[in-house]
N, C-alpha and C positions, 0 to 999 in steps of 0.2 A: 663526324662520328669523335667518343672519348674512349681512351681504354686507362687503367688507374694499375698504376703498378708498384707493391708495395717490397723494400728489403728488409725479411724478418727474423731476417740471420745469415751464417756468411757473408754478411757485408765489413770487408775492414776488420775478420778473420777468415779463423780455416772453416771451421765447423757448424753447427746446427742451420743448414740449407734446406731455408724453409721463402718460397717467393710466391706474391701474393698477386696474381691478376686477375681484376673486376670489370665486367665490359657485358654491354645487353644484358643486366639484373642480373648474372652469373659473376658465382668464385669460385676461383680454380684453386687451387698451391700447387707449386711444383715444390717437391722435394718435402720431409714430414722430418725433417733432422733431428740429430740428438745435438746437442752442448757437449763436449768433450773438454774444454780448455780449464780450467780450474778459475779463472779470474769470471767465464761465465755459465759454468755449471747452474749458476741462479736461472737462469731466464729459464731451463727444463721448469722448473718447480711455480715458475711468475704465472698470473694470465694469463693466457696468448690472445695478441693479442684486437681480436677479434673472437666473436662467440662460434666456436669451432663445429656448432651443430647451422652454423651461416653456410657451410664453406660446402659448393656443390661438388666437385671431385678434386683428387689429391691426384697430383700424375709425381711415378716415384721414377724417377732417373737410371738411378741404380741402390742393390742392398746396401751398401754403407752407412753403417748407422745415425754417420754427421747427415747421411739423406732422407734415411730410413728408419729413426731408430725410438722416434718421437711418434711413433705410429700408436700403438700400445695408449699411450697416456693424449690421446687424440681427440680415441674413438670412446675412454673411459669419459671424460669428458664431452660427450656428445657428437662428434664426430658422428655422419650417420651413411653418408654417399660414396660410392664409391672409389677404390685408392687403384690407377691403371697401372700397368708396369707387363715388363714383356714375362713370360712365363720363365725363364728360366730369373729372370729376378724374383718372383714370385714363391720359386723354390729353393731359394739362397732368402731371401726375407725371413720366410719360415723358419729354415733355422737359428738363424742369427738375434733372432730377437726375441726367441723363445732361452738362447744361450744369456743376450743383456738381461732378460728379467729374473732367468736363475741368479746372475753377478749383485744384479738389483736386491735383489734377494735377501744373500746371503754379504752382501757390505754390509748392509740397511743392521743385519741380523750381529757380524762381528761388530760396529760402531755402535751397537748399542750395551756391548755387554762390554767392550773398553769402554766407553764413558764413564759406565755406570763403576768398572774400578776407576777410573784414573778422575774419576768426581767432576765429570765438565760435563758441557755441550758440544756440539759442533754450528756447525753456520746453517745444516740444511736438518728438516728433519730425520729421527732415526727409520723411519717406513723408507720400506723400495718407491720409486718412484712410480711404476707397474710392477703387477706380477706376475709369472708364467697362466694366470688366470687372463689377464687384463689381454697378452701377448695373444694365447689361442683365440680371444672375443675378436679380436679382429682380421682376425685370414676369414670369415666369409668376406672382409669388405674387398681379400684381394682380388683381381681382375685380369687375368692375360689378354694381350691384347702382342698385333704380331707386330715384326719391324714394316715399312712402309704401307701398311695398312691404316688408311684413313678410320677414323674416332669421331663421330659425333657426339657432341657435349653437348647440345641445342643451342634455339637461343643467336644461331650464327656464327659459334663456337665449335671450330675442330680441332684436332688435335694429332701428329702421322710417327709414328717414333722411328728412327734410324741406328744404325749402329754404332757408340759412340768409341768400340775400342778398348775401353776402361778394362773393363771385369769382364766378365762374362754374364751378357743381358744386359749390359749398361747400353743407355740410349742416350743422343739427343732428341729432345722436346723439339717435334715443333709446332707453332700454336696461333692457327690462323680464323683470325674477324672477321666477321663482314657486316657490318650496318650500314644500308640505307645505300646500297650499290656499289658499296669503298669496299677494301679488304686491307687488311693491316697482317703480316708475318713476323711475330719472334719467335725467335731460335732462343733454346735454355741449353747453353752443352752441358750440362750437368758436368762432371768430371768426363774430360775429354784425353780418349786414350794416346797411344805413339805410335809410330809405322815402324813397321820391322819388330815390335816385338814377339818373340816364343808367346807359343798358342793361342793367339787372336785375330781375329781380323783388324784388319789396317781402319783407323773412324773415314768415315762417309763423310765426304767435300760438300755442301752444300751451296745452290748455286745464286739465290736470295734472301733475302728477308730486308725487314723493314728496321729492323731492331735485335740487336742482339745483347742476352747476359752471358759472359765468356765469362768460365771459370781460368786463375791466373796463380795460382798456386807457386807454379815453377817460373810463372811471368819473369825474373829479372838472371836466369842460368841456365846453363844450359847442360843435355846430360850426356853419359860416360856411352861408348858405345858395348855392344855385345862382348865383342875380346876382353876389351877390358875387366869387364865384370866377371868373367871364369876367370881373368888374371889374378883379378884381386883378391876373388874366391879363392881362388887355387892358394896364393899364396896366407890367407889367413887361416884357413884348414894347415896343410905345412907345418907353417913355423908353430899354429897349436900342437898340433900332434906332437911331435918334435917336443916341447916346451912340458907334455905330456896335461896339458889341459883338456876343459872340452872349448867346445865352440855353442854357445851359446845366442839365438835368433831369437829374439823378439819378433811376431811376424802376424800380420794382416791375415784372419781366416780365408779371408775371399782373395784369391790372387795369385798375392805375395805367396805365400805358402804352395801354390800349386809350382811358380817359379823357381824358386828354389829347390828344389825335388827337382823338376827339370833341368838348371843347371847342371846341380851337384848329377848328375845320371850321365847328361855330354861329358864332365868334367872327370867321369870312373869307366866310361866309357870307353876314352882316349886314354886312359893309363898315367893321367896328369896328378890323380890324389889317390893317397889307402886308402886301402878297403876300410870301410870307417860303419859304423853303425848310427842311421839316424832315426833319432824316436820326431814323429811326428805327434808332439806333443800336448794334441788340442780335439776333441771329440766336437767339433766344430765342426774344424777346417776339411778335419778325417769326410765326415758329411756331406763339406761343401766339394770337397774331391773326388765322393761317389753323385755327386751333383753332374759335374762335368763329361762325367762320362753318358749323359744321358742325353748330350746335346752336342753333339761332334757337328751340329750340322753348324756351331759356330765357330769353330776353329779354324784356322790358318792352312795351308797346301801343308806345310811341314809339318805340321802336328798331325793331318790327317794323314799323314802317311809316314810316320812313326807308329802308329797303331793300324795300321794296314800289315807293317814289318814285324808286330806284335812287341815292337818298343818303349812302350808305353812307359813315360819321365814318370807314370802315378805308381811304377810295382820293377821295385828293382832291389837285387841282393839287401841285405843286413837293410832295410826298407820297416821299423816298425811301427804299426799307430799303436798311440794309448790311448784305450778311454776310460778307463778305469781310473782313480785317485791315490789307492795304493799303488798299482802299475808308475804313477807317477812321479810320485816320492822314492820306488823302489832307485828309477836313475839314479839321482846325486851318491848310489851306494854305492855303484859301480866300476869297479878299478878302470886305469888305464882314462882316455879320449873315446868322446863323444859325441855326435849332434844333434843339438836339441834345438826343434820349431816349437817354437809354443806364443799362442798369444797371453794377452794383447797387443797390437802393436807398438802401439805408444807406451804400455807397461801402465796403460791404467789401470786393468782388472787381470779374473785370467792366471791361470797356472806359470807364467812367468815372473810373477814375483816371487813364486819359491823360488826357481830357478837363479831368479836372479840375488834370495838368500844366501845360495850355495855357493856359487862362482862369483861375485861382488867384489870378493878380498881376497878370492885366490890372481896370485899372482900368474898364475899360470894361463890360469884359463884365458876365454876373447869373447866379449861383447861384441857379438856383430849386430847393424842395425842395417835395416834393411827401404825401410820407410820412412815417411817423414814425423819429423817428431812435433806437432805444436804445441806453442809456449805454452810454458804452466802443468804439461805436465810429467812423469815423473820420467819418462823419456830423453825429454829437453833436457831436465835439468842434467842429465847422464852426460849425453854430447856433450853438454856447453863447460864441461866439464868440472865439476862437481867436486870436490872432495871426499865428502860422506854425501850417504842416501838415506832417505827417511823410509823403509818398506816395513807393512803387514806391524808397525807401529816402535824398532825399533829402528836403529842407526845404524849404518855398518858403513866403514870407512870402504871405499875406492880404492882398487888392488888392484882389480884383473883391466887386460887389453881394453880399451875402447874404438870400435874403432864403427866406421859408416862407408857403405856402396851405396852412392848416392844413385847408379845407376841403372838400378834395380823399381827405380818411381813407373809407377801404372800411368803418371801423367803428364798429359804433355810438356814440353820445355818451351822458351823462349820462342824459338823457331818453329817450331810444332804448333803450337796456339797460331802464330805468324800465318804458315804456310795453310791452316783450317779455316784462317780469316780470308783469307788467300781466295781461297774460293768465292768468293760469292762474287758476281760479277759487276755489281754495282754499288757502292758504298751506302753503306744499312745508313738513318738518319739515325741514329744514334745508341753505343754501343755503354757497356754496362760491364767492369770488372768484376766482381767478388772472388769471392771462397781462395781468398788472399789475406795471410799479414800487411797492412797496411803500407810499409815500403814497398813488398814487393808487387804489390797494385798497381801502384802511382809509376812506379818505374816501367812496369810494363804499359801503362797507358803514354808518358812521354813515347816510348818504344816507338808503340803504335801511331802516337800521332806523329809522330816522326817522318817514318813512311807508307802513310798512309792517306796523313790530312784529315784521315776522318772525327769528328766531335768521340770521347769516351770521355767516362766518367770514374769512378770510382766512392760509389755509392755507402750511406752511413747506415748506419741503428737504425728498422723502421724510416727511413728516407722516403717517401713516395713522390712516384716519377709520375705525371702525369703522357701521356703518348696522344697526339693527335691522330 
C-alpha cells in the first residue's frame, strides 16, 4: 500500500497548519490554518497547492486560527466537502472565523485609506482575504464528531478524535487507512496540551501508531508550574499597581483569556492581590467564555468542583466584559490601575493595538505576554526588545515594562511531548516534527532520537513523504 503525506503548512514554521493525506483515491486535509507570521502571509494569498475541490474532507484538530482560519477562503475557492471537528470546536470556530473575517475587512479598509494617503501600495491586495459572508458560507461544512467515535471517510479510511487537552474541544486525530488486507495508523497531535493544567482534562495517551506527526512548538524548553505562574502574576500586578500603571495583556481569546481569569481569581480569593477592575476587552473571548459554560463535560475535576460550589473563575467582583468599541476606548480614560485583557495574542490585530498605543510609552504600565510570539509578529518585536514599534501606521517609543510568563502556554513542553510519545508501546516507523521554528524542531528531533532511537525528521514546506 502507498500513502502520500504532504506538508503544506506549519513545516519549519509555527502557523498555517495544513497536512494533506492521499490514499485509496481520497484526499483528506488535516487542519486548514491561516499563516500569521509576517514573512509567510503571502501563502494565504497564493493558489492552494492542490485544487480545493479535489479535497474530500477536512479534519480540524481545534479552533485556533492557525489551524482553522483558512477555511472560509478554502470554501470560497472550491472546497465542497465536510469539515469534521468536535462540537466544542465547531461552536468556537464559528465565533473565531467571524471575528477573523471582520478584522480582515477592517484591516483592508484601513490599509486602503492609509496607502491612498501615503500614495503607496502594500505587498498584498487591499481587499480582505475573506469576508464575513465567506465565513458564514463555510459554516454548513462544519460537522461535529464525538471523541472516541470512529468516523468512516470511505474507501477504507477512518478517523477518530481524542482529547488533546490543549484548548476546549481540541483533538488528536487518529487516521486509519486500510488497503488490500493491510492497515496503517497515522497520529496527528494537533496542538498537544499539558498535564495538570487548569480547566481542561489531560491529553489522551495513545498506545500505537505507524506514523506520527507531532507538534514541537516548545520542544527545546520546559515550562514553569502553576505555583510559579501565580507568583509571577502576583508580582506583576502588585508592582504595576504601586507604579500607578495598567497591566495590559495581549491574549488569545480561546483558553488563554479564560486561564488568566482563573489564576487572577485564585489570587484574589487568597488575598494575594488587590481588588482590581479587570476588563475582558474582546467580544470573541466573551463569546468563547460563554461556550465554555456549555461544555462542562470537558472540564477537569477541580474546575467541576469550583462550578458546583458557585466559584466560577469566569464571574468575580470587578470583572467587566467589554463589548462595544466605545466601551473599549473609555477604558483608557480611567484613572488608577486596571487590568486589560484584549486580543489578539500576538498583537497582529484587534483591540490590543489601541491599548498598546495608550500604554506602550508609559513607564508605569506593564505589557504582560502570556502566549507564544511567532517570529515576524508585533508581539515578537516587543518581546525581543524593540526600542520603537509601529502600530496603526504610527511609531511609538517602548517605555513600558515588558515581561512574559512562559508557564501559561497551552502547548506541551519538551518533557510533555516526550511523555505523550512515550505512551506508544511500539516505536512508530517514522515521526515528523512540525509546528515549530526550525531550530526548536531540530532540537526536539535530536532529543527524541537520542532518548528513543526513533526515526524522526523535520519536513520542509511542501515536502512529500511516501508512507508504505
